[in-house]
N, C-alpha and C positions, 0 to 999 in steps of 0.2 A: 246565146252567150258566145257561140263560135260560128255564127252565120250558117248553121246547119251543115258544117263540114265534119267529116270523120276525123277525129282527133284522139290520139292516144291519151292526151291529157285528161279528157273527159270520159274515157271508157269506163263503163260500169264494171265494178268488181264485187264478187260475193263477199258479204260481211254478215255479222250477226243481225243486222237490220234489214237484210235483203240484198239487193244489188244496188251499189252506191258509187257515187263519185263526188269529188270536191271541186269547188269553184271559188275564186276570190271575187267578191262583189263590192260595189260601191253604191251607197244610197242615191247619190245624185245621177246615176245611170239607170235607175229603175223607171218603169218596171222591166224586169228581165223576162223575156218570153222564151219558152223552151218546150221540147217534147223529148221523150225517150224513144229511140229507134235503133235498129241495126243499120249497118252501113248501106244496105240496099233498100231501106224503107219497106221491108217485106210485110205482106199482109200477116196480121197476127203478132207483129213485132213493132208496131208503130203506135206508141202510147201517148195520146193526148187526153184532155179531160173528157169525162163521160157526159156531163151535162153542165151547162153554163151556170155561173159566169166563168168558171175555170180559173179562179184566183186562189192562190195559196199564200198564206202569211205565216210569219214566224209564230210558232205555238198553236197554229190552227190544227184542226183535226185532219187526218190524212184525206187527200182528194182522190175520189174514185176515178180510175182511168179506163179509157176505151182502147183495147189493144188493136183495133182496126180503124183508128182515127185517120182523118184526111187533113183537115186544117185547124184542128182544135188545140191551139197553143195554150199552154199554161202560163199565167202571169204570176210573177213573184216580186214582192216589194220588201227588200231587206230593211230591218229596223236600224242597222248600223253597218258601217264598213267592216269587212272581215271575210273569213273563209267559211263557206257554207257546205253542208253535206246534203246532197240530193239522193233520195233512195226510191226505188220501186220495190214494193213489198207485195207478196201474194198472200191473201187471207180470205177466208169465207168464200172461196170460189171466185174471187175477183182480184184485180190489181189496184194498188193505191200508190200515190206519191206522197212523200214527206220531205220537208226541208227544215234543217236545224242549223243553227250557228255552231260551228265547230270550235273546239279549244285550240285548234292549230292556229298559229300566229301568222304564218305566211305560206303561201302556195305559189311556187315559182311557175311561170309559163315555160313552154319549151324554148322560146326565144331567149328568156333569161338564163335558162340552164346552159344553152349553147354559148352565150356570152361569157358566163362564168368559166366554162371549160376552156375558152380561148385565153382568158386573162392569166 
């Protein structure tokens, strides 16, 4: 979703659901491919799918993650345009990914925020 760049926009933050972030997605740009990682892609902090096919869909069960993944990108196909909440949750001794459509109506990008501050 951000070409694997470190971005404050997509930084995971602690919430009741685990560690989560939000992203504005469009159905015509799917599938979205992503992983969860720290800025250095450190061993033990590079979360891709545990076993294939590595696809998560709206309303599907949480997808088990491998914290030492290399190239195992997760694919997500949103059902509709909107803001989605992506989370990493720890349970039963493992890590899992969830994606849900958020009730947020709009999530501005950093470029949009900078433009608004100049206007």
